[in-house]
MDTraj code that builds the backbone (N, CA, C; nanometers):
import mdtraj as md
import numpy as np

residues = "UNK UNK UNK UNK UNK UNK UNK UNK UNK UNK UNK UNK UNK UNK UNK UNK UNK UNK UNK UNK UNK UNK UNK UNK UNK UNK UNK UNK UNK UNK UNK UNK UNK UNK UNK UNK UNK UNK UNK UNK UNK UNK UNK UNK UNK UNK UNK UNK UNK UNK UNK UNK UNK UNK UNK UNK UNK UNK UNK UNK UNK UNK UNK UNK UNK UNK UNK UNK UNK UNK UNK UNK UNK UNK UNK UNK UNK UNK UNK UNK UNK UNK UNK UNK UNK UNK UNK UNK UNK UNK UNK UNK UNK UNK UNK UNK UNK UNK UNK UNK UNK UNK UNK UNK UNK UNK UNK UNK UNK UNK UNK UNK".split()
xyz = np.array([
    [-3.1030, -0.6561, -0.4155],
    [-2.9964, -0.7323, -0.4034],
    [-2.8816, -0.6584, -0.4995],
    [-2.7587, -0.6645, -0.4272],
    [-2.6302, -0.6014, -0.4977],
    [-2.5600, -0.7105, -0.5837],
    [-2.5297, -0.6837, -0.7131],
    [-2.4432, -0.7863, -0.7638],
    [-2.2950, -0.7136, -0.7661],
    [-2.2073, -0.8064, -0.8013],
    [-2.0524, -0.7724, -0.8123],
    [-2.0497, -0.6725, -0.8817],
    [-2.1131, -0.6552, -1.0240],
    [-2.0951, -0.5737, -1.1074],
    [-2.1438, -0.4270, -1.0793],
    [-2.2354, -0.4246, -0.9953],
    [-2.3036, -0.2918, -0.9258],
    [-2.1762, -0.2223, -0.8618],
    [-2.0866, -0.3004, -0.8101],
    [-1.9697, -0.2369, -0.7174],
    [-1.9026, -0.1577, -0.7989],
    [-1.8755, -0.1567, -0.9399],
    [-1.7780, -0.0919, -1.0207],
    [-1.7909, 0.0469, -1.0116],
    [-1.9097, 0.1079, -1.0247],
    [-1.9223, 0.2377, -1.0101],
    [-1.9211, 0.3145, -0.8966],
    [-1.9020, 0.2417, -0.7813],
    [-1.9018, 0.2974, -0.6419],
    [-1.7719, 0.3634, -0.5950],
    [-1.7427, 0.4574, -0.5593],
    [-1.6258, 0.5129, -0.4881],
    [-1.5580, 0.4049, -0.3751],
    [-1.4428, 0.4468, -0.3559],
    [-1.3797, 0.3538, -0.2566],
    [-1.4545, 0.3908, -0.1145],
    [-1.4862, 0.5094, -0.1057],
    [-1.5530, 0.5589, 0.0184],
    [-1.7045, 0.4802, 0.0195],
    [-1.7713, 0.4700, -0.0823],
    [-1.9013, 0.3961, -0.0839],
    [-1.8782, 0.2269, -0.0584],
    [-1.7596, 0.1890, -0.1055],
    [-1.7244, 0.0567, -0.0792],
    [-1.6870, 0.0389, 0.0537],
    [-1.6353, 0.1223, 0.1221],
    [-1.6068, 0.1128, 0.2663],
    [-1.7226, 0.1337, 0.3359],
    [-1.8296, 0.2169, 0.2973],
    [-1.9463, 0.2062, 0.3831],
    [-2.0320, 0.0732, 0.3685],
    [-2.0071, 0.0168, 0.2500],
    [-2.0851, -0.1180, 0.2417],
    [-2.0414, -0.2029, 0.3477],
    [-1.9107, -0.2123, 0.3742],
    [-1.8710, -0.2842, 0.4805],
    [-1.9212, -0.2485, 0.6079],
    [-1.8958, -0.1019, 0.6206],
    [-1.9151, -0.0439, 0.7622],
    [-2.0479, -0.0472, 0.8278],
    [-2.1640, -0.0635, 0.7062],
    [-2.2877, -0.0690, 0.7322],
    [-2.3341, -0.2176, 0.7894],
    [-2.2405, -0.3086, 0.7502],
    [-2.2480, -0.4635, 0.7932],
    [-2.1652, -0.4816, 0.9024],
    [-2.1033, -0.3950, 0.9649],
    [-2.0205, -0.4124, 1.0735],
    [-1.8577, -0.4635, 1.0448],
    [-1.8334, -0.4391, 0.9309],
    [-1.6886, -0.4660, 0.8887],
    [-1.6175, -0.3378, 0.8571],
    [-1.4729, -0.3769, 0.8538],
    [-1.4061, -0.2589, 0.8336],
    [-1.3100, -0.3201, 0.7102],
    [-1.2857, -0.2173, 0.6062],
    [-1.1703, -0.2624, 0.5027],
    [-1.0412, -0.2072, 0.5514],
    [-0.9413, -0.2931, 0.5665],
    [-0.8217, -0.2275, 0.6078],
    [-0.7597, -0.1480, 0.5112],
    [-0.7069, -0.0412, 0.5587],
    [-0.6589, 0.0720, 0.4698],
    [-0.5145, 0.0256, 0.4026],
    [-0.4544, 0.1097, 0.3161],
    [-0.3448, 0.0966, 0.2666],
    [-0.2276, 0.0706, 0.3889],
    [-0.1363, -0.0247, 0.3854],
    [-0.0302, -0.0468, 0.4692],
    [0.0832, -0.0647, 0.4042],
    [0.1961, -0.0803, 0.5106],
    [0.3343, -0.0861, 0.4463],
    [0.3623, -0.2433, 0.4529],
    [0.4151, -0.2781, 0.3509],
    [0.4679, -0.4387, 0.3241],
    [0.5692, -0.4606, 0.4267],
    [0.5701, -0.5400, 0.4949],
    [0.6705, -0.5578, 0.5951],
    [0.8010, -0.6050, 0.5331],
    [0.8013, -0.6917, 0.4205],
    [0.9090, -0.7509, 0.3797],
    [0.9806, -0.6321, 0.2981],
    [0.9202, -0.5522, 0.2243],
    [0.9737, -0.4486, 0.1285],
    [1.0025, -0.3142, 0.1860],
    [0.9073, -0.2644, 0.2775],
    [0.8886, -0.1530, 0.3543],
    [0.8243, -0.0388, 0.2459],
    [0.7728, -0.0801, 0.1508],
    [0.6860, -0.0195, 0.0458],
    [0.5378, -0.0275, 0.0747],
    [0.4707, 0.1049, 0.0430],
    [0.3196, 0.1075, 0.0778],
    [0.2400, -0.0083, -0.0036],
    [0.1526, -0.0704, 0.0429],
    [0.0554, -0.1621, -0.0293],
    [-0.0587, -0.0842, -0.0553],
    [-0.0708, -0.0609, -0.1801],
    [-0.1906, 0.0368, -0.2354],
    [-0.2769, -0.0374, -0.2865],
    [-0.4174, -0.0376, -0.2341],
    [-0.5267, -0.1177, -0.2617],
    [-0.5989, -0.0544, -0.4014],
    [-0.6150, -0.1439, -0.4813],
    [-0.6893, -0.0804, -0.6034],
    [-0.8393, -0.0766, -0.5995],
    [-0.8905, -0.0126, -0.6709],
    [-1.0296, 0.0099, -0.6720],
    [-1.0938, -0.1457, -0.6692],
    [-1.0483, -0.2280, -0.7537],
    [-1.0913, -0.3661, -0.7588],
    [-1.0823, -0.4443, -0.6343],
    [-0.9641, -0.4199, -0.5722],
    [-0.9435, -0.4777, -0.4272],
    [-1.0589, -0.4184, -0.3406],
    [-1.1228, -0.2932, -0.3403],
    [-1.2131, -0.2445, -0.2715],
    [-1.3342, -0.3196, -0.3042],
    [-1.3647, -0.3427, -0.4442],
    [-1.4710, -0.4041, -0.4723],
    [-1.4940, -0.5521, -0.4380],
    [-1.3895, -0.6056, -0.4275],
    [-1.3691, -0.7399, -0.3786],
    [-1.3936, -0.7590, -0.2233],
    [-1.3404, -0.6473, -0.1479],
    [-1.3637, -0.6536, -0.0171],
    [-1.4951, -0.6234, 0.0243],
    [-1.5501, -0.5152, -0.0468],
    [-1.7007, -0.5045, -0.0321],
    [-1.7841, -0.6240, -0.0587],
    [-1.7644, -0.6776, -0.1689],
    [-1.8456, -0.8154, -0.2166],
    [-1.8182, -0.9255, -0.0905],
    [-1.6964, -0.9341, -0.0341],
    [-1.6851, -1.0408, 0.0727],
    [-1.7602, -0.9777, 0.1870],
    [-1.7741, -0.8520, 0.2156],
    [-1.8447, -0.7933, 0.3291],
    [-2.0019, -0.8463, 0.2990],
    [-2.0525, -0.8174, 0.1822],
    [-2.1956, -0.8647, 0.1545],
    [-2.2101, -1.0056, 0.1741],
    [-2.1122, -1.0840, 0.1433],
    [-2.1291, -1.2278, 0.1269],
    [-2.1295, -1.2695, 0.2613],
    [-2.0252, -1.2213, 0.3494],
    [-2.0212, -1.2631, 0.4938],
    [-2.1433, -1.2210, 0.5622],
    [-2.1935, -1.1254, 0.5461],
    [-2.3169, -1.0882, 0.6025],
    [-2.4438, -1.1662, 0.6006],
    [-2.4498, -1.2048, 0.4440],
    [-2.5569, -1.3086, 0.4186],
    [-2.5273, -1.4218, 0.4954],
    [-2.4183, -1.4742, 0.5117],
    [-2.3712, -1.6025, 0.5509],
    [-2.4107, -1.5854, 0.6962],
    [-2.3474, -1.4984, 0.7626],
    [-2.3715, -1.4648, 0.9149],
    [-2.5093, -1.4591, 0.9604],
    [-2.6065, -1.3747, 0.8495],
    [-2.7454, -1.3752, 0.8998],
    [-2.8212, -1.5120, 0.8712],
    [-2.7741, -1.5873, 0.7841],
    [-2.8202, -1.7224, 0.7763],
    [-2.7923, -1.8295, 0.8840],
    [-2.6730, -1.8037, 0.9308],
    [-2.6432, -1.8845, 1.0489],
    [-2.7149, -1.8454, 1.1746],
    [-2.7133, -1.7029, 1.1871],
    [-2.7692, -1.6514, 1.3101],
    [-2.9216, -1.6990, 1.2977],
    [-2.9990, -1.6862, 1.1930],
    [-3.1274, -1.7190, 1.1941],
    [-3.1596, -1.8718, 1.2194],
    [-3.0549, -1.9439, 1.1893],
    [-3.0516, -2.1008, 1.2277],
    [-3.0415, -2.1089, 1.3739],
    [-2.9383, -2.0292, 1.4352],
    [-2.8963, -2.0438, 1.5768],
    [-2.9974, -1.9917, 1.6491],
    [-3.0740, -1.8836, 1.6282],
    [-3.1562, -1.8081, 1.7277],
    [-3.2652, -1.8965, 1.7674],
    [-3.3463, -1.9767, 1.6873],
    [-3.4472, -2.0492, 1.7445],
    [-3.4021, -2.1535, 1.8526],
    [-3.2614, -2.2023, 1.8324],
    [-3.1989, -2.2995, 1.9265],
    [-3.1847, -2.2107, 2.0558],
    [-3.1234, -2.1032, 2.0270],
    [-3.0792, -2.0126, 2.1586],
    [-3.2287, -1.9710, 2.2285],
    [-3.3000, -1.9427, 2.1564],
    [-3.4336, -1.9127, 2.2118],
    [-3.4841, -2.0153, 2.3073],
    [-3.4916, -2.1326, 2.2502],
    [-3.5397, -2.2485, 2.3181],
    [-3.4553, -2.2909, 2.4293],
    [-3.3208, -2.2640, 2.4379],
    [-3.2354, -2.2819, 2.5557],
    [-3.2471, -2.1962, 2.6596],
    [-3.2587, -2.0627, 2.6170],
    [-3.2927, -1.9578, 2.7017],
    [-3.4244, -1.9154, 2.7624],
    [-3.5113, -1.9828, 2.6757],
    [-3.6652, -1.9486, 2.7207],
    [-3.6969, -1.8017, 2.7074],
    [-3.6392, -1.7344, 2.5816],
    [-3.6340, -1.6121, 2.5623],
    [-3.5715, -1.5215, 2.6725],
    [-3.4737, -1.5772, 2.7299],
    [-3.3782, -1.5074, 2.8361],
    [-3.2657, -1.4642, 2.7526],
    [-3.2205, -1.3405, 2.7113],
    [-3.1307, -1.3090, 2.6389],
    [-3.0044, -1.2377, 2.7301],
    [-2.9591, -1.3049, 2.8343],
    [-2.8639, -1.2506, 2.9219],
    [-2.7222, -1.3155, 2.8610],
    [-2.7129, -1.4131, 2.7710],
    [-2.5971, -1.4479, 2.7276],
    [-2.5863, -1.4627, 2.5842],
    [-2.5536, -1.3391, 2.5418],
    [-2.5520, -1.3121, 2.3984],
    [-2.4424, -1.4127, 2.3365],
    [-2.4718, -1.4328, 2.1822],
    [-2.3908, -1.5094, 2.1144],
    [-2.2708, -1.4140, 2.0531],
    [-2.1444, -1.4587, 2.0575],
    [-2.0364, -1.3907, 1.9870],
    [-1.9979, -1.4523, 1.8785],
    [-1.9777, -1.3781, 1.7573],
    [-1.9367, -1.4286, 1.6459],
    [-1.8354, -1.3358, 1.5719],
    [-1.7104, -1.4104, 1.5544],
    [-1.6087, -1.3275, 1.4963],
    [-1.5686, -1.3713, 1.3474],
    [-1.5710, -1.2858, 1.2596],
    [-1.5471, -1.3726, 1.1067],
    [-1.4239, -1.2754, 1.0605],
    [-1.3271, -1.3282, 1.0022],
    [-1.2014, -1.2544, 0.9586],
    [-1.2051, -1.3151, 0.7971],
    [-1.1614, -1.2089, 0.7233],
    [-1.1312, -1.2492, 0.5909],
    [-0.9946, -1.2207, 0.5408],
    [-0.9179, -1.3045, 0.4919],
    [-0.7788, -1.2712, 0.4453],
    [-0.7597, -1.2644, 0.2930],
    [-0.6728, -1.1818, 0.2597],
    [-0.6445, -1.1693, 0.1025],
    [-0.5033, -1.1412, 0.0637],
    [-0.4767, -1.1109, -0.0563],
    [-0.3528, -1.0888, -0.0887],
    [-0.3732, -0.9445, -0.1684],
    [-0.3151, -0.8504, -0.1026],
    [-0.3295, -0.7135, -0.1748],
    [-0.2289, -0.6619, -0.2777],
    [-0.1180, -0.7527, -0.2547],
    [0.0066, -0.6919, -0.3508],
    [0.0169, -0.7617, -0.4816],
    [-0.0802, -0.8401, -0.5347],
    [-0.0986, -0.9193, -0.6271],
    [0.0128, -0.9774, -0.6679],
    [0.0802, -1.0689, -0.6012],
    [0.1962, -1.1316, -0.6250],
    [0.1484, -1.2933, -0.6080],
    [0.0282, -1.3102, -0.5900],
    [-0.0294, -1.4642, -0.5823],
    [0.0668, -1.5450, -0.4779],
    [0.1237, -1.4948, -0.3802],
    [0.2064, -1.5519, -0.2904],
    [0.1220, -1.5850, -0.1561],
    [0.0755, -1.7187, -0.1384],
    [-0.0050, -1.7434, -0.0192],
    [0.0661, -1.6887, 0.1262],
    [0.2029, -1.6789, 0.1084],
    [0.2625, -1.6456, 0.2173],
    [0.2570, -1.4835, 0.2717],
    [0.2047, -1.3977, 0.1684],
    [0.1718, -1.2699, 0.1858],
    [0.0209, -1.2308, 0.2149],
    [-0.0577, -1.3203, 0.2443],
    [-0.1941, -1.3194, 0.2860],
    [-0.2063, -1.2310, 0.4060],
    [-0.2986, -1.1261, 0.4073],
    [-0.3227, -1.0304, 0.5088],
    [-0.4610, -1.0191, 0.5600],
    [-0.4852, -0.9664, 0.6814],
    [-0.6318, -0.9548, 0.6991],
    [-0.7000, -0.8302, 0.6462],
    [-0.7993, -0.8627, 0.5627],
    [-0.8647, -0.7794, 0.5175],
    [-0.9819, -0.7019, 0.5884],
    [-1.0644, -0.7942, 0.6599],
    [-1.1878, -0.7446, 0.7272],
    [-1.1891, -0.8381, 0.8615],
    [-1.2314, -0.7859, 0.9509],
    [-1.2598, -0.8750, 1.0834],
    [-1.3838, -0.7948, 1.1439],
    [-1.4614, -0.8735, 1.1954],
    [-1.5846, -0.8251, 1.2782],
    [-1.6343, -0.9187, 1.3925],
    [-1.6563, -0.8629, 1.4951],
    [-1.7206, -0.9297, 1.6198],
    [-1.8469, -0.8987, 1.6310],
    [-1.9488, -0.9784, 1.6424],
    [-2.0924, -0.9148, 1.6571],
    [-2.1479, -1.0268, 1.8028],
    [-2.2137, -0.9482, 1.8558],
    [-2.2872, -1.0020, 1.9589],
    [-2.4346, -0.9836, 1.9264],
    [-2.5048, -1.0880, 1.9697],
    [-2.6658, -1.0748, 1.9573],
    [-2.6980, -1.1252, 2.0835],
])
top = md.Topology()
chain = top.add_chain()
for i, resn in enumerate(residues, 1):
    res = top.add_residue(resn, chain, resSeq=i)
    for name in ("N", "CA", "C"):
        top.add_atom(name, md.element.get_by_symbol(name[0]), res)
traj = md.Trajectory(xyz[None], top)
């Protein structure tokens, strides 16, 4: 099990890989629409995003484990109709605590 504090020593690339291995993507540094200035994500932002990927993966796995037995009963083990699940995470990368500046941090769509 990974603890949040374990993420501190990981590089940005390793933190991106944590998300990628779970089917998520960390949105790279972007341009602020209002100011035209680059929004540079800090190491802590990457840690938070990786932690969110880990937590979303846990939640998705738990939800799918609950859903899968129902789906198996409904399909009689016929997997022709996969379940689609999309999870999006929003956050504030420019540290101004303004809820209007929330942006997409991660998004994934899974089919099982």
